[in-house]
C-alpha positions as CSV (number, residue, x, y, z in Angstrom):
1,M,81.9,-37.6,383.7
2,I,83.5,-40.9,384.9
3,N,84.0,-41.1,388.6
4,T,87.7,-41.5,389.9
5,N,86.9,-44.6,391.8
6,T,85.3,-46.2,388.8
7,I,88.5,-45.8,386.7
8,I,90.6,-47.0,389.6
9,S,88.4,-50.0,390.2
10,E,88.3,-51.0,386.5
11,L,92.0,-50.8,386.2
12,R,92.6,-52.8,389.5
13,N,90.2,-55.5,388.2
14,I,92.1,-55.7,384.7
15,N,95.4,-55.7,386.6
16,N,94.6,-58.8,388.8
17,Q,95.6,-61.2,386.0
18,F,99.1,-59.8,385.7
19,L,99.7,-60.2,389.5
20,A,98.9,-64.0,389.5
21,N,101.5,-66.6,389.8
22,N,104.1,-64.2,391.3
23,K,103.6,-61.8,388.5
24,N,104.4,-64.5,386.0
25,G,100.9,-64.5,384.8
26,L,98.8,-67.4,383.4
27,K,98.3,-68.8,380.0
28,I,94.8,-68.1,378.4
29,D,93.6,-70.6,375.8
30,N,97.1,-72.2,375.9
31,K,98.7,-68.9,374.7
32,N,101.1,-66.6,376.4
33,Y,99.3,-63.5,375.0
34,I,95.9,-62.1,374.5
35,L,94.7,-60.3,371.4
36,K,91.7,-58.0,371.4
37,T,90.6,-56.8,368.1
38,G,89.3,-53.1,367.7
39,K,87.5,-51.1,365.1
40,I,90.3,-48.6,364.4
41,P,93.7,-49.7,363.0
42,I,95.9,-48.8,366.0
43,L,97.4,-51.4,368.2
44,L,98.7,-51.2,371.8
45,S,101.4,-53.8,372.6
46,A,102.5,-54.7,376.2
47,P,105.2,-57.5,376.1
48,H,106.4,-56.8,379.7
49,A,103.0,-56.8,381.3
50,V,104.3,-60.0,383.2
51,K,107.9,-60.9,384.2
52,Q,110.4,-61.7,381.4
53,Y,113.6,-63.7,381.2
54,R,116.6,-61.8,379.7
55,E,120.2,-62.6,379.8
56,S,120.0,-65.5,382.2
57,Q,117.8,-63.7,384.7
58,V,114.2,-62.9,385.5
59,K,113.3,-59.2,385.0
60,S,110.4,-57.6,386.8
61,S,107.2,-56.8,384.9
62,D,106.5,-53.3,383.8
63,Y,103.7,-52.6,386.3
64,L,100.3,-51.6,384.9
65,T,101.4,-51.6,381.2
66,G,99.3,-54.5,380.2
67,T,96.3,-53.1,382.2
68,L,96.6,-49.8,380.5
69,A,96.9,-51.3,377.1
70,I,93.7,-53.2,377.6
71,Y,92.0,-50.4,379.2
72,L,92.8,-47.9,376.4
73,A,92.1,-50.4,373.7
74,K,88.5,-50.8,375.1
75,K,88.1,-47.1,375.6
76,C,89.4,-46.0,372.2
77,E,88.1,-49.1,370.2
78,C,91.5,-50.0,369.0
79,S,93.3,-53.3,369.4
80,C,95.7,-54.6,371.9
81,F,98.2,-57.4,372.1
82,V,99.4,-58.2,375.6
83,R,101.7,-60.9,377.0
84,V,100.0,-62.6,379.9
85,F,102.4,-65.4,380.7
86,N,106.1,-65.5,381.2
87,E,107.5,-68.5,379.2
88,N,111.1,-67.6,380.3
89,D,111.6,-65.4,377.2
90,D,111.5,-61.7,376.4
91,P,109.9,-60.7,373.0
92,N,111.4,-57.3,373.1
93,F,115.0,-58.5,373.3
94,P,117.6,-57.8,372.1
95,L,117.7,-54.0,372.1
96,G,119.5,-51.7,369.8
97,T,119.5,-54.0,366.8
98,T,116.9,-55.3,364.4
99,L,116.9,-59.1,364.0
100,S,116.6,-60.4,360.4
101,H,114.8,-63.7,361.6
102,I,112.6,-64.1,364.6
103,E,111.3,-67.3,366.4
104,N,109.5,-65.6,369.2
105,D,105.7,-66.7,369.4
106,Y,104.7,-63.2,370.6
107,L,106.5,-61.3,367.8
108,N,105.4,-63.7,365.0
109,A,101.8,-63.5,366.0
110,L,102.0,-59.7,366.4
111,K,103.4,-59.3,362.9
112,R,100.8,-61.5,361.3
113,Y,98.1,-59.5,363.0
114,I,99.6,-56.1,361.8
115,Q,99.7,-57.5,358.2
116,E,96.3,-59.2,358.1
117,F,94.4,-56.3,359.7
118,N,96.4,-53.5,358.1
119,Q,97.3,-51.6,361.3
120,F,98.4,-48.1,360.8
121,L,100.3,-47.7,364.1
122,V,101.7,-49.9,366.8
123,I,102.4,-48.4,370.2
124,D,104.7,-50.7,372.3
125,I,104.1,-49.7,376.0
126,H,106.8,-50.1,378.5
127,G,107.5,-48.7,382.1
128,C,110.5,-46.9,383.3
129,V,111.8,-45.8,386.7
130,N,111.0,-42.3,388.3
131,S,114.7,-41.3,388.0
132,K,114.3,-41.0,384.2
133,K,114.4,-37.4,382.8
134,Y,110.9,-37.4,381.2
135,D,107.5,-38.6,382.2
136,C,107.0,-40.2,378.8
137,S,109.5,-41.1,376.2
138,L,108.8,-41.9,372.5
139,W,111.5,-44.0,370.9
140,H,111.3,-43.8,367.1
141,D,114.9,-43.9,365.9
142,D,114.8,-40.5,364.6
143,Y,111.5,-41.1,363.0
144,N,112.8,-44.0,361.0
145,T,110.1,-46.2,362.6
146,C,107.2,-43.8,362.5
147,D,105.6,-41.0,360.6
148,T,106.8,-37.6,362.0
149,K,103.2,-36.3,362.1
150,V,102.1,-39.1,364.3
151,I,104.9,-38.5,366.9
152,K,104.0,-34.9,367.0
153,I,100.4,-35.6,367.8
154,F,101.4,-37.7,370.9
155,E,104.1,-35.2,372.0
156,N,101.7,-32.3,371.7
157,N,99.0,-33.9,373.7
158,F,101.4,-35.2,376.4
159,R,102.6,-31.6,376.9
160,G,99.1,-30.3,376.7
161,Y,98.3,-32.4,379.8
162,N,101.6,-31.2,381.5
163,L,103.5,-34.5,381.0
164,S,107.1,-33.9,380.0
165,V,108.1,-35.9,376.9
166,D,111.2,-36.5,374.7
167,N,112.3,-38.6,371.7
168,G,113.5,-41.6,373.8
169,S,117.2,-40.5,373.7
170,E,117.8,-42.7,376.8
171,Y,116.6,-45.9,375.1
172,L,117.9,-48.3,372.4
173,G,114.6,-49.6,371.0
174,G,113.4,-53.2,371.2
175,Q,112.2,-55.9,368.8
176,V,108.5,-55.0,369.1
177,T,108.9,-51.6,367.6
178,R,111.7,-52.6,365.3
179,Q,109.9,-55.5,363.8
180,S,106.6,-53.7,363.6
181,S,108.2,-50.8,361.8
182,M,109.2,-53.1,359.0
183,I,105.4,-53.3,358.2
184,T,103.9,-50.1,359.6
185,N,104.3,-47.0,361.8
186,S,105.6,-47.9,365.3
187,F,107.2,-46.3,368.3
188,Q,108.2,-47.4,371.8
189,L,106.4,-45.6,374.7
190,E,108.2,-45.5,378.1
191,I,106.1,-44.3,381.0
192,K,107.4,-43.3,384.4
193,R,106.4,-45.4,387.5
194,K,104.8,-42.5,389.2
195,I,102.2,-42.3,386.3
196,R,101.4,-46.1,386.3
197,T,99.6,-46.0,389.6
198,L,96.4,-47.0,391.3
199,K,97.1,-44.7,394.3
200,L,94.7,-41.8,394.6
201,E,97.3,-39.3,395.6
202,N,98.8,-39.7,392.1
203,Y,95.6,-40.2,390.2
204,Y,95.9,-36.8,388.5
205,L,99.1,-38.0,386.7
206,L,97.4,-41.3,385.6
207,K,94.3,-39.4,384.4
208,S,96.4,-37.0,382.5
209,F,98.2,-40.0,380.7
210,I,94.9,-41.7,379.8
211,D,93.3,-38.5,378.5
212,S,96.3,-37.6,376.4
213,M,96.5,-41.1,375.0
214,E,92.8,-41.1,374.1
215,E,93.1,-37.8,372.3
216,S,96.2,-38.8,370.4
217,I,94.8,-42.2,369.4
218,Y,91.7,-40.5,367.9
219,E,93.7,-37.7,366.2
220,T,96.1,-40.3,364.7
221,Y,93.1,-42.3,363.4
222,D,91.7,-39.2,361.8
223,Y,95.1,-38.5,360.2
224,S,95.3,-42.1,358.9
225,M,91.9,-41.6,357.2
226,K,93.1,-38.5,355.5
227,L,96.1,-40.3,354.1
228,E,93.9,-43.1,352.9
229,K,91.6,-40.6,351.2
230,V,94.6,-39.0,349.5
231,R,95.8,-42.5,348.4
232,R,92.6,-43.4,346.9
233,N,92.2,-40.1,345.0
234,R,95.6,-40.8,343.4
235,R,94.4,-44.1,341.9
């Protein structure tokens, strides 16, 4: 069993890069994002891991979202695509509409990776305030962006760990999920602030989230392999 302090310490070490430069982050290899390639075809995105610039104002980062994307990707051997520097843009904007043409570096690089490495699912991780109705919300535009079975896998596991979940009815859906869904399965995941914590008193919530995500990612991978087997048998 992994010690509580070990998990907190690892997350804290990962999170330091997102606190740099007044939470605007730092470029790595002259890029505003990092990409870590995994073995299984599921990708975790975190475009708001650092501050963003939207509608003429700077918006706060979604605390710990980049850290969780990197940690879970390593733990589950999947890929992650995380924004590490604020170039006065917001890859996920505008909300509520799907752009027919995109120029954002993050989005274009993400879409190239999804296509080149045939990703089965993209999970776009975001943070929401504690006043929201549910612990976790999965925006999928009434399943138009994602296979129903995949959504049910995540919903069931969240509930199994006593985390409340809904279909993202409070959200409009951003460009990461919308653009990714033009290629593969994708949903936007909103996580309450009380779950995204490094405080020991709320550790049980963080651990529940991590465990439910791990189970869901592996179940989704198994499901993708079954679909691929069926596809091959039909040839």
